Every structure is written in structure tokens, then in C-alpha cells.
C-alpha positions, 0 to 999 in steps of 0.5 A, a space after each residue: 400282502 406279505 413281503 417277507 424276504 423268504 417268500 419272493 414275489 413271483 410275477 406272471 412272467 416268472 410263473 410262465 417260465 417256471 411252468 415251461 421249465 416243469 414241462 421240459 423236466 417232465 418231457 425229459 423224464 419220459 424220453 423212452 417210448 411207451 411200448 407194452 411188454 411182449 406177451 410171450 412167444 408168437 404161435 408156431 402155426 395158424 393159432 395158439 396151441 391149447 394146453 393139451 396140444 402143448 403138453 402132448 408136444 412137450 411129452 413127445 419132445 422129451 421122449 424123442 430127445 433125451 438130454 445128454 448130461 455132461 459133467 465137467 470136472 477140473 483137474 486138481 492143481 499140482 502145487 508141488 515144486 519141479 524138483 519134488 515132482 522129478 523125485 516123485 516121478 523117478 521113484 515111481 519109475 523105479 517102483 514100476 521097474 521093480 514090479 516088471 522085474 518080478 513079473 519077468 522072474 515069475 514068467 513061465 518058461 513057455 513065454 520066455 521067447 515071447 514079445 512080452 518077455 522081450 519088452 519086460 527085459 528091455 524095461 528091466 535093463 534100463 538104467 534108472 539109477 542115473 535118473 535118481 542121481 540127478 538133482 534138478 536145479 531149484 531155479 531163479 538163482 536159488 541153486 
């Protein structure tokens, strides 16, 4: 009999404990219930559809309901500073005012008393130069 210190002598009581411990590990390892994977959808009617019936149903559904495609695009982020956006907006207004002044000057005489002429005169009479003279603050103490 080999009694080396690397291989301890194991008695029958210890073997039973080791066997019980292995059984407990195995029992703990398989804690989930053994359920089979679902086998697809349940039939809608009394029996499952044949391939031809399924294909016909698919074709009629596609013909009756065209899929609406929605495309969502994001607006680009404006990374200009507020003072820069102010100056750009004022310059755009001044350019538009100049275009409306040209339109008013080329308006035929028959339309001089029309609502269009009155609206153009109101736009041309606006004093946008005061807006151009305003220098907005840079903010956060950087004035």
C-alpha cells in the first residue's frame, strides 16, 4: 500500500461525502427547468397553413398595405457663436431689404396703390442700420 503524503488515504465516509458533494454541485448546476425551445408561431386557424396559402396571404398583404417609408434626417448643428449669428442675420436682412427696394422701384405704375406695393414700402422704410450698429455681448465675462 502506497502511503505517500501527496495521496491521502480516503475512507468510505469521506468517499460518501465527496459523492454527495458532487451530486449537490450537479444539482446546483442544472437549476433551470428543461423546457424545449418554442417551435414557431401557433396556427391562426384550425390547422397550419400550407406553403401556397402562406404565400397567397403574404402577396395580398403586400398589395393592400404599401409600407410607408419615413426618412428622418437630423438638422446640422450650427456651431457659430451668437455674435456671429447676429451679424449674419442682420446682413441677410439688409440684403433682403435691398432686393425689396429693387422690386419696389421696378413695380409697374398700375400696382403702385396695391397691397403688394404697401408691404414693399413698409419693408424698405424699416431702419435696419440701427440693428447693424449693435454689437452683441460675447458673454460669460468676455465683453
